[in-house]
Structures are given as C-alpha cells and as structure tokens.
C-alpha positions in Angstrom: 187.3 96.7 72.8 184.0 97.3 71.4 184.9 100.5 70.8 187.7 99.2 68.5 185.6 97.1 67.1 182.9 100.2 66.3 185.8 102.2 64.7 186.9 99.3 62.6 183.6 98.6 61.6 182.9 102.3 61.0 185.8 103.1 59.2 185.9 99.9 56.8 182.1 100.9 56.0 183.4 104.1 55.1 186.0 102.5 52.7 183.7 99.9 51.4 181.6 102.8 50.2 184.4 104.6 48.6 185.2 101.3 46.4 181.7 101.1 45.4 181.5 104.6 44.5 185.0 104.5 42.5 184.4 101.3 40.7 180.6 102.5 40.0 182.3 105.5 38.4 185.2 103.8 36.8 182.1 101.4 34.8 180.7 104.7 33.9 183.2 105.8 32.3 184.8 102.7 30.3 184.0 104.4 27.2 185.2 108.0 28.5 187.8 109.0 26.1 191.0 109.6 28.3 189.4 108.2 31.4 192.2 106.3 33.9 190.6 103.8 36.3 190.7 104.9 40.0 191.5 102.7 43.0 190.8 103.4 46.6 194.5 103.1 48.5 193.6 102.7 52.2 196.0 102.3 55.2 195.9 100.9 59.0 195.3 103.6 61.4 197.2 104.0 64.4 195.6 101.6 66.9 194.6 102.3 70.7 196.9 101.3 73.6 195.8 98.2 75.2 198.0 96.6 78.1 201.5 96.3 76.5 200.1 96.5 72.6 198.1 98.4 70.0 194.9 97.3 69.5 193.6 98.0 65.9 191.3 101.0 65.3 190.0 100.6 61.7 191.7 101.6 58.0 192.0 105.0 56.8 192.0 105.9 52.8 195.2 107.0 51.8 194.7 108.1 48.2 192.2 108.1 45.3 194.9 106.5 43.0 195.0 107.1 39.0 196.4 104.4 37.3 198.3 105.7 35.0 201.8 104.6 33.3 204.3 107.4 32.4 206.3 105.4 30.0 203.3 104.1 28.4 201.8 107.4 28.1 204.9 108.8 26.1 205.2 106.1 24.1 201.8 106.7 22.7 202.7 110.4 22.5 205.5 109.5 20.6 203.9 107.0 18.3 200.8 109.5 17.4 203.4 111.9 16.5 205.0 109.8 13.9 201.9 107.7 12.5 200.3 111.6 11.8 203.4 113.0 10.4 203.5 109.8 8.0 199.9 109.2 7.5 199.6 113.2 6.5 202.8 113.1 4.2 201.3 109.9 2.4 198.2 111.3 1.3 199.4 114.6 0.0 202.3 112.7 -1.8 199.7 110.1 -3.0 197.7 113.2 -4.8 200.8 114.1 -6.6 201.7 110.5 -7.4 198.3 109.9 -9.0 197.9 113.4 -11.3 201.5 112.3 -12.7 200.9 108.9 -13.3 197.0 109.0 -14.5 196.4 109.3 -17.8 193.8 111.4 -18.0 196.0 114.4 -15.6 199.3 113.3 -16.6 201.8 114.6 -19.3 202.7 110.9 -21.3 199.8 110.5 -23.1 199.3 113.9 -23.9 203.3 113.9 -25.3 202.8 111.1 -27.0 199.9 112.3 -28.8 201.7 115.3 -30.4 204.4 113.0 -31.7 201.6 111.0 -33.2 200.7 114.6 -34.7 204.6 115.0 -35.9 204.6 111.5 -37.7 201.3 112.2 -39.3 202.9 115.2 -41.2 206.1 112.9 -41.7 203.8 110.6 -43.6 201.8 113.5 -45.4 204.1 116.4 -45.4 201.9 118.2 -47.6 198.8 117.6 -46.0 197.1 120.9 -44.3 194.8 118.6 -42.0 197.8 117.0 -40.6 199.7 120.3 -39.6 196.4 121.0 -38.3 196.5 118.1 -35.7 200.1 118.9 -34.8 199.0 122.3 -34.1 196.2 121.2 -31.9 198.3 119.0 -29.9 200.6 121.4 -29.3 198.1 123.4 -27.7 196.6 120.7 -25.7 200.2 119.7 -24.4 200.8 123.0 -23.0 197.2 123.2 -21.6 197.9 120.0 -19.7 201.3 121.5 -18.3 199.2 124.6 -17.2 196.7 122.1 -15.6 199.0 120.5 -13.6 200.7 123.4 -12.6 197.6 124.6 -11.6 196.6 121.4 -9.6 199.7 121.0 -7.7 201.0 125.0 -7.4 197.5 126.4 -6.6 195.1 123.6 -5.1 197.7 121.5 -3.8 199.8 124.1 -2.5 196.5 126.3 -1.2 195.2 123.2 0.5 198.2 122.7 2.2 198.5 126.4 3.5 194.9 126.1 5.0 195.9 123.0 6.8 199.1 124.6 8.1 196.3 127.8 9.3 194.2 125.2 10.7 197.1 123.3 12.4 198.6 126.5 14.2 194.8 127.5 15.6 194.6 124.2 17.0 198.3 124.2 18.6 197.0 127.5 20.5 193.5 126.4 21.5 195.3 123.4 23.1 198.0 125.1 24.7 195.8 127.7 25.9 193.5 124.8 27.4 196.8 123.0 28.6 197.6 126.2 30.5 194.1 126.6 32.4 194.4 123.5 33.3 198.2 123.7 35.0 196.7 126.3 36.8 193.3 124.4 38.3 195.5 121.1 38.8 198.0 123.3 41.0 195.3 125.1 42.7 193.0 121.8 43.4 196.3 119.7 44.5 197.5 122.5 47.0 193.8 123.1 48.8 192.7 119.6 48.7 192.2 118.5 52.4 193.5 115.0 51.9 196.2 116.0 49.4 194.3 113.9 46.5 195.1 114.5 43.4 192.7 116.0 41.0 192.6 113.0 38.6 189.8 113.8 36.0 191.7 117.2 35.4 194.7 115.0 34.9 192.9 112.8 32.3 191.6 116.2 30.4 195.3 117.1 30.5 197.0 113.9 29.0 194.0 114.1 26.5 194.8 117.6 25.1 198.3 116.2 25.2 197.4 113.3 23.5 195.7 115.6 20.8 198.3 118.1 20.5 200.7 114.9 19.7 199.0 114.5 16.6 199.9 117.6 15.1 203.3 117.9 16.2 205.7 116.3 18.6 205.8 117.1 22.2 207.8 116.9 24.9 206.6 117.3 28.3 208.4 117.9 31.8 206.6 117.3 35.1 207.3 120.5 37.3 206.2 118.6 40.7 203.3 120.4 41.8 200.9 118.7 39.3 201.5 121.1 36.1 203.6 120.5 33.5 205.6 122.6 30.8 205.4 121.2 27.5 207.7 122.1 24.5 207.7 120.9 20.6 209.9 119.8 18.2 213.6 120.5 19.0 212.5 122.0 22.4 210.2 125.5 21.5 208.4 125.8 24.9 204.3 126.5 24.2 203.1 126.0 27.9 205.0 127.1 31.4 202.9 127.1 34.6 199.9 128.9 33.9 200.9 130.4 30.6 200.7 129.7 27.1 203.0 131.4 24.2 200.8 131.1 20.8 202.2 130.4 17.4 201.3 132.2 14.3 201.5 131.9 10.7 203.8 134.2 8.9 204.6 134.9 5.0 207.8 133.1 3.7 210.9 135.7 3.5 211.0 135.4 -0.5 207.7 133.7 -1.6 204.6 134.9 0.3 202.4 132.4 -0.8 204.7 129.8 1.3 203.8 130.2 4.9 206.4 129.4 7.6 205.8 129.2 11.8 206.6 131.9 14.2 206.9 132.5 17.5 207.6 135.4 20.0 207.2 135.5 23.5 205.7 139.3 23.5 202.7 138.6 21.7 202.9 142.3 20.9 205.9 141.8 18.9 205.2 141.9 15.2 208.5 140.0 13.7 208.5 136.8 15.0 211.1 134.0 15.3 210.3 131.6 12.5 210.9 127.6 13.6 209.4 125.8 11.0 212.6 124.0 10.6 212.7 123.2 14.7 209.6 121.1 13.9 209.5 117.3 14.5 206.8 114.8 13.8 203.0 115.0 13.7 200.8 116.0 11.0 202.0 119.8 11.0 205.4 118.7 10.2 204.0 116.2 7.8 202.5 119.2 5.8 205.9 121.1 5.7 207.9 118.5 4.7 205.5 117.7 1.8 205.5 121.1 0.6 209.3 121.2 0.5 210.2 117.9 -0.1 207.5 116.7 -2.7 205.1 119.5 -3.8 207.6 122.5 -4.7 210.0 119.9 -6.3 207.5 118.6 -8.6 206.3 122.2 -9.8 210.1 122.6 -10.6 210.5 119.5 -12.0 207.6 120.1 -14.4 208.8 123.6 -15.1 212.0 122.1 -16.3 210.2 119.5 -18.5 207.8 122.2 -20.2 210.7 124.7 -20.8 212.5 122.1 -22.1 210.0 120.7 -24.5 208.8 124.1 -25.6 212.7 125.2 -26.4 213.5 121.9 -28.0 211.1 121.6 -30.3 211.0 125.7 -31.0 214.9 125.3 -31.9 213.9 122.7 -34.6 211.4 124.3 -35.7 213.7 127.4 -36.6 216.0 125.0 -38.1 213.4 123.9 -41.0 211.9 125.7 -44.0 207.8 126.2 -44.1 205.5 126.4 -47.0 206.2 130.1 -47.4 209.9 129.2 -47.6 210.8 131.2 -44.4 212.5 129.7 -41.2 210.1 128.3 -38.9 208.5 130.4 -36.0 208.2 129.1 -32.9 205.5 126.6 -32.0 205.4 127.3 -27.9 205.8 130.6 -26.5 209.1 131.8 -25.8 210.7 130.2 -23.0 212.7 133.7 -22.5 209.0 135.8 -23.1 209.4 139.4 -21.5 207.5 138.7 -18.6 208.7 135.2 -17.7 212.5 136.0 -17.1 211.4 138.8 -14.4 209.0 136.1 -12.3 212.0 134.2 -12.0 213.6 135.7 -9.1 212.2 137.2 -5.5 213.2 139.6 -3.1 213.8 139.3 0.5 211.1 141.0 2.5 214.2 142.5 4.4 215.7 143.9 1.4 215.8 147.8 2.1 215.0 148.0 -1.8 213.4 146.1 -4.4 215.7 144.7 -7.3 214.5 142.8 -10.4 216.6 140.6 -12.2 215.9 139.0 -15.9 216.6 135.2 -15.5 217.3 133.7 -19.0 216.8 130.3 -19.7 220.5 129.4 -22.4 220.6 125.7 -22.1 217.6 123.5 -21.4 220.4 120.3 -21.5 222.2 122.0 -18.7 219.1 123.0 -16.8 217.9 121.1 -13.7 215.1 121.9 -11.0 217.0 123.5 -8.6 216.3 127.0 -6.5 219.4 129.3 -6.0 219.7 132.1 -3.5 221.9 135.1 -3.9 223.5 137.6 -1.5 224.7 141.1 -2.3 227.7 142.2 0.4 228.0 145.4 -0.8 230.6 144.5 -3.7 230.0 141.2 -5.1 226.8 139.1 -6.0 227.3 135.8 -4.9 225.1 132.8 -6.3 224.7 129.6 -4.0 223.0 126.4 -4.7 220.4 124.7 -2.2 223.5 123.3 -0.8 225.0 126.7 0.3 227.8 125.7 -2.1 229.0 129.2 -4.3 228.2 128.7 -8.2 229.0 131.9 -9.4 230.2 135.1 -7.9 229.9 138.5 -9.8 232.2 141.2 -8.8 231.3 144.9 -9.4 232.2 145.1 -12.9 230.0 142.3 -13.8 227.3 144.0 -11.7 227.4 147.1 -13.8 227.6 144.8 -16.8 224.2 142.9 -16.0 223.0 146.5 -15.0 223.7 148.0 -18.6 221.6 144.8 -19.8 224.4 142.3 -20.8 223.7 138.6 -19.9 226.1 136.7 -17.9 226.2 133.1 -17.6 226.0 131.4 -14.2 228.2 128.6 -14.1 227.2 125.5 -15.7 223.3 126.1 -14.7 222.0 126.7 -18.2 220.9 130.1 -17.2 222.3 133.5 -17.6 221.1 136.9 -15.4 221.4 140.5 -16.3 220.1 143.2 -14.1 216.4 145.1 -14.7 216.4 147.4 -11.7 219.5 147.8 -9.7 218.7 149.0 -6.3 221.4 146.7 -4.4 222.3 147.5 -1.0 224.6 145.1 1.1 222.9 142.5 2.9 220.6 141.9 0.4 219.4 138.3 -0.5 217.3 136.9 -3.1 215.7 133.5 -4.4 216.1 132.5 -8.0 213.4 129.9 -9.4 214.3 129.2 -12.9 211.8 126.6 -13.4 208.9 127.5 -11.0 206.6 128.9 -13.0 207.7 126.5 -16.2 204.6 124.7 -16.7 202.5 127.8 -16.0 203.6 129.5 -19.0 204.1 126.8 -21.5 201.6 128.0 -24.3 201.3 126.9 -27.8 201.0 129.7 -30.3 201.6 128.5 -33.5 198.3 128.7 -35.4 199.0 129.1 -38.8 199.2 125.5 -40.4 201.2 126.4 -43.6 203.8 127.8 -41.1 205.0 124.3 -39.8 208.4 124.3 -41.0 208.3 120.7 -42.6 211.5 121.0 -45.1 214.8 121.3 -44.4 216.7 124.7 -44.4 219.6 123.8 -45.8 222.9 125.5 -44.3 226.5 124.8 -45.8 228.8 125.1 -42.7 232.7 124.8 -43.5 235.6 125.7 -41.3 239.3 126.9 -42.3 242.4 126.9 -39.8 240.3 124.5 -37.8 243.4 122.7 -36.5 241.8 121.5 -33.0 238.6 120.0 -35.0 236.3 122.2 -33.2 232.7 121.3 -33.9 230.8 124.3 -34.8 227.0 123.4 -33.7 224.1 125.6 -35.0 221.4 125.6 -32.1 218.7 127.8 -33.3 218.1 130.6 -35.6 215.9 133.3 -33.7 213.0 134.4 -35.5 213.3 138.2 -34.6 216.7 139.0 -36.0 218.4 139.3 -39.3 218.9 135.8 -40.6 220.0 134.1 -43.9 218.6 134.5 -46.0 218.3 138.0 -45.7 219.7 141.1 -46.4 223.2 139.7 -47.0 224.6 140.3 -50.2 225.2 136.5 -51.3 223.8 135.2 -48.3 226.9 134.0 -47.0 228.3 134.9 -43.6 231.8 134.0 -41.9 232.5 133.9 -38.2 235.9 134.5 -37.2 237.5 133.8 -34.0 240.5 136.0 -32.9 244.2 134.9 -32.4 243.1 134.1 -28.7 240.3 132.2 -29.1 238.4 134.1 -26.3 236.1 136.5 -28.9 234.9 136.4 -32.4 233.6 138.7 -35.1 231.4 138.2 -38.1 231.7 139.0 -41.6 229.5 139.2 -44.9 231.4 137.5 -47.8 232.3 140.8 -48.8 234.5 141.0 -45.7 232.4 143.9 -44.1 232.1 143.8 -40.3 228.5 142.4 -39.4 229.2 142.2 -35.8 231.5 141.8 -32.9 233.8 141.2 -31.6 232.0 139.6 -28.9 233.3 137.3 -26.0 233.2 133.3 -26.5 232.4 131.5 -23.4 233.4 127.7 -23.3 230.9 125.0 -24.0 228.0 127.6 -23.8 225.3 128.4 -26.3 226.7 131.8 -28.1 224.0 134.3 -29.4 224.8 136.5 -32.4 222.5 139.6 -31.9 222.8 140.4 -35.4 222.6 137.3 -37.7 220.1 135.8 -35.1 222.5 132.7 -35.0 222.6 130.8 -31.8 225.8 128.8 -32.0 227.6 126.3 -29.4 231.5 125.8 -29.9 232.6 121.9 -28.6 236.6 121.9 -28.4 239.4 124.0 -27.4 239.9 126.9 -29.8 243.5 127.4 -30.9 242.6 130.9 -32.0 242.2 132.0 -36.0 239.4 129.7 -36.8 236.9 130.6 -39.7 233.6 129.1 -39.6 231.5 129.9 -43.2 227.6 129.6 -43.5 225.8 129.2 -46.7 222.0 129.1 -47.6 221.3 126.9 -49.8 219.9 129.8 -51.9 223.8 130.6 -52.8 225.0 129.4 -56.4 227.5 128.0 -54.2 225.3 125.2 -52.8 224.3 122.3 -54.6 220.4 122.6 -54.4 220.1 118.9 -55.9 218.4 118.3 -52.5 214.9 118.5 -52.6 213.8 121.0 -49.9 210.4 122.2 -51.2 206.7 121.1 -49.9 207.4 117.7 -50.2 210.5 117.7 -48.2 209.9 116.1 -44.6 213.3 116.7 -43.4 213.1 118.8 -40.6 209.7 117.1 -39.4 211.9 113.9 -39.5 214.2 115.4 -37.2 211.9 116.9 -34.7 210.2 113.5 -34.5 213.4 112.2 -33.3 213.3 114.4 -30.6 211.2 112.0 -28.5 214.3 109.6 -27.8 217.3 112.4 -28.1 218.7 112.9 -24.7 218.4 116.6 -24.5 217.6 116.8 -20.6 219.7 116.6 -17.3 222.9 117.0 -18.6 222.1 114.6 -22.0 221.3 111.7 -19.7 217.2 111.6 -20.2 214.7 112.3 -23.2 211.7 114.0 -22.5 210.0 110.7 -21.3 212.6 109.5 -19.3 212.9 112.8 -17.6 209.0 112.4 -16.7 209.2 108.7 -15.9 212.3 109.4 -13.2 210.0 112.4 -11.8 207.2 109.6 -11.5 209.5 107.3 -9.9 210.9 109.6 -7.2 207.3 110.6 -6.3 206.5 107.2 -6.5 209.0 106.0 -4.3 208.7 108.7 -2.1 204.7 107.8 -1.7 205.9 104.3 -1.4 208.3 105.0 1.6 205.7 107.3 3.2 203.0 104.2 3.0 205.6 101.9 4.7 206.3 104.2 7.4 202.8 104.8 8.2 201.6 101.2 8.3 204.9 100.4 10.5 203.8 103.5 12.6 200.2 102.3 12.7 201.1 99.1 14.3 203.4 100.7 16.9 201.0 103.0 17.8 197.7 100.4 18.3 200.3 98.5 20.3 201.1 101.2 22.6 197.9 102.4 22.8 196.7 98.8 24.1 199.4 98.4 26.8 198.5 102.1 28.0 194.7 100.8 28.1 195.7 97.5 29.7 197.2 99.7 33.0 194.8 102.7 32.4 191.7 101.3 31.1 188.7 100.2 32.6 187.8 96.1 32.4 184.3 95.9 33.0 184.7 91.9 34.3 187.3 93.0 36.6 185.1 96.0 38.3 182.1 93.4 38.2 184.3 91.3 40.3 185.4 94.6 42.6 181.6 95.0 43.2 181.2 91.7 44.7 184.0 91.8 46.7 183.4 95.5 47.9 179.5 95.0 48.6 180.8 92.1 50.6 182.9 93.9 52.6 180.2 96.6 52.8 178.1 93.9 54.6 180.8 92.7 56.8 181.7 96.2 57.8 178.2 96.8 58.4 177.8 93.3 60.6 180.9 94.5 62.6 179.2 97.5 63.6 176.1 95.7 64.9 178.3 92.9 66.9 179.8 95.6 68.6 176.5 97.4 69.4 175.5 93.8 70.6 178.2 93.6 72.9 178.1 97.2 73.9 173.9 96.5 74.5 175.3 93.5 76.8 177.7 95.3 78.7 175.1 97.7 79.8 172.5 95.3 80.5 175.2 93.3 82.9 176.1 96.3 84.5 172.5 97.4 85.3 
C-alpha cells in the first residue's frame, strides 16, 4: 500500500509542479499579443492489482492544452478583414470628399469667381480692367482643375499604388513565415515524445493569420497534421504545407500607372495570372476598390466637367464680337487640341503592334465620364461600354474612312474617332478614356482683353422649304476656318439639303459651291470644314430644305441693333451659362453636375463610415469573445496558483506519510 501511496504522491507532485509552471507561464504572458492560455490535463494511471480490485497508482499528464475556440478565431479573422477593408476605403474616399467640397481646393468658389468676372463685364462692357478680371479668373479656374487632377490622379493614385506595393510585400513575408511555421509545427507534433502540440508555435501562426486577414480576407483549412493551407479571396492558394506562393504587382493591361495583383505557381514564369478581381476584404481590397470606384471615376468626372466648361464658354465666345470687330477667340485651350485627342486611347499590352486613335469630343452635352473598350476581330472594330454592351460597330469601310482621317461618330456618346496609325491586328483591344485627362489639359489661354467677345455677332438665319420645321442651331464658329464675314462676296451663304435629307452642300449668294456634298448625321453636331460653322439640325428632314445665314454687315440685314463696343449681348449670354443645363444629357448645369459629384462621393464616404463603425463594433465583440476563452485572467490564475500550491503540498505530504509507513514496517520487521 505504501508503494501505491508513494506513486500517487510522486505523480501528484509532478502534476502540481506542471500546473504551477503553466500558470506562471500564463501570468507572464498576460500582455503577449496572440498568446492563448494553457492548461494541464491529467488522467488517472492504471492501478496495481490488489486482491480482486485495482489499487490507485496516481496520475499522469495527458496534455498541455491550448485553450482556444476555432469558431471565435474565424469570426475575428472575418471581422478584421471587413473592418480593414471599410476603414481603408473610408480614409481614401474621405480625402477625395474633402478635396472636392473644400472652398480652398474645390471648383465651386473658383467657378463663382469667374462668373463674377463675367458679371463685371456685363455691367461695364467697355471697361478693360473688367475684361482683365475675367481673363485672370478663367486662368485661375483652369489652374484649379489642374491642381485637382494633380492631387487626385498623381498624389492620391500614386499613394494608393505605393500602399498596394507595400501590402503585397507584407503578404509575401507573412505567407513565407506561415510556410516555415507549418514545417516546424509538423515536425514538432510528429516528434514530441508525449504527442503534445507546440502551443507557442500555434499561437505565432494564428497571430500571422490575423495579420494577414487585415490585408486580405483569408480562408484557413486544417490539414490534420498540425499544418494549415491558406487561401485568400475567392480561393487563391498562398500556402500549402511548407510551400508559399508569392504574389506580385504587375502593370494594368492598358494603363501601366495602374497596378494589378498577379500570381504564378512557377516563380520563374514572367506572365502572372491576374487575381485582382478575386480579392475580397482587407485593406488591400479596400485600396483597389477605392481606386477603381472612387478615384478613377472622380478623375473622369472632373475631366468631363472641365471639358464641358471649356467647350461651352469657347463656343459662346465664338458667337460674339470682340473690340476689334472680330469673332471671339477661345478663352480656354481647344478641347480637341492635337495632343489631347491622341492620349484618349490606350493600347493593350497584348497587342501585336501599336495603333493610335484620335478621339474627338463632339458634343459635351452628350459626354459622360464613362470609359470604353474597343476590340478588333480582323474585320470589325467594336466599341463596348463599361457594362460590356455594344455601343458602335465599325466595319472595314468605316475603318478605311477613319484611317483616311474622317471622324466617325461613336453612338450617342458625344465622341467621334479617327485612326492616326493603323496597325490593327485581329485580337487587338484598346481602352478609350475621353475625359480622363480633361482636368489636366484645361488651360486659360486668352490674354488680350480686347479679344473678349462681349458684343453680339448678329447673324440672320432664314429657311425655305422647311416643311417639317427643322430647327437649325448654330453651335459654334471655329476660329481657324473661313467664317462670315470673310472672303464671301456678300457675306451670305446657303446650306442646301439634298432630296433624301442625308447630305448637304454649301453655296455662296452667287450660287457657287463652297463645300459638299457632306453627310448629315441625325442629332449630331455637324462641322462644315470651309465656312467654319458647326451646326445642329433638330427634327426630321424631309429633303430640299435651304438654310441661309447672313451677317449683319450685309445690306439686307437691319443694322439698327447696337453691336458696337457698348453692346453686352454676348457676355450676357455667357453669364446665363451658369444656369443652363448643358451637361449630362441636358439634365445638369455646371454647378449641378459638380454638386452631384460631391454628393456621390459624400454618400460613398458616409456609407463607408457606417460600415467601418459597424465592423469596428463587431470586431471588438468577437475579439472579446475570443479573449474570454483564450485570454489570461489574472484573478483566475492567482486562484489557481493557490490551488496548485496546496496540491503540491498535499502530494509532498503523501510522500512523507508513505515513507513513514515504510519506515515503521521496516522497524517492525527488524
């Protein structure tokens, strides 16, 4: 019996010593991030046969258990990913929101100042200083757009690119460590003499998984041998057994300034599979989402607004007369300036050869901030919108015409295109971004106050044979073409529609052909290359209509209207542009369009704030639940120390009693 007591005392003493050691370790790691408290598990050892029963023979340590709840941990991983996604999106979209809404960085105040400059001329048409104010404010407006482009397209987008690069480097570092830990855990588990799990390594692994979940949402699969396989997003595997598969950053197919995420199982392969759209959750996805759904749309919206402003004010300026009696010159740089039309198209990096296109803004009222994709199949060049819908198909004849310099309309998009360099090969694709560089390219170029077209440039427009009452709207008088007045004999021209209503010719008053025949496109702006007139025909042409344009210098026009230096007719029309709905299909004025952009970004930011707050609460709750299971409670551990100390003392006493009994038996036997 004393032998059984001795074994019980010795094993009890060892168990108490283990428990004291583990409790001490728990207490010392109370502030260690990722530490899960541990507990000694014991089992009763097989007893010694005594008569017809088994006599107890003490205890044995079965495990050093890591107190951990897998479900709670997965909940923390998910909420961590969602919080970081929302918070990263919030931080970056808030910057855009502040830029646009702030009086010192946005457009609202600067545009209002330009309108004040126009109003000053309305009140004092002949005052040179008032004209100089307008010129200065137009330049300031252009500079403000330039600054916004710099901040959003260069600084903000560049900052996001840097963060994406950093995030990918962090992911690779974490997955490499996870693969190493997998190997260590597998070895330690297999070689442990008692089959104990390497709890400290498991803590380190789970802490790395938590760090990884903050960057991108992770999926963890326990293999069963102590190791885990790790995938991200919608199933992209990054860690399997002791192998990690690195991610890389690669240039976007069309725009090398945009970074995509690539992966390749064979690290020696240059071509990576793009997985950007496979990512879910985490700060990395938040960066990409903000870039694609906030930053780039903002750049395009600002471009659309700046292009429309430049175009509309330039056109109104062209319809007036300056102090020299000439038609007004552009206030802003022409929206279809030579280099601008070329940079609106991007070649795919997969194209065999580079083809260059000229993208012309034809109608800013129809213009949207949308980007388009073009695909060439060897015969047709198809233009698709962002949703993949076919907008326009150009056949071989159209392609030949565009290659010869003819501009062809692209649906109802407000743009036309020609081909500058035709190296088209079947399979080629292109990205068309009509407005992306608009805010960067706008520039106030008028410097001479005498050339502000304040007065009216009166033109009489009459029609004949206009059975369907088609409206003839003069859109613009271009400054680099022959205009009225000009070299025409009596400053009068006639635009005659053919019998089918599909083409027109231009004649002078003597009946001599000036230009044409040229095609008419329904509800589009028509450019006449000789007269310099841009006009629009609204309605259904019956055929045979004649529209005559006569300048006021012609004796046939009543010149009692004052269009001299004191006339402010055209500048009044320019001032009225502030409320004209000349954007977004005729639904918004300039201010309304900009306010709509601010509202969209503001709503987006507000939504992300709500989401961030929500997931912050969920993350905190899930972390508390996990800590309630795995965290160290000092009060509990202190109580356990007393309990284990008493157990240790009791076990020691058992050993003493067993020895005393044994000594008594020896003495009696002697």
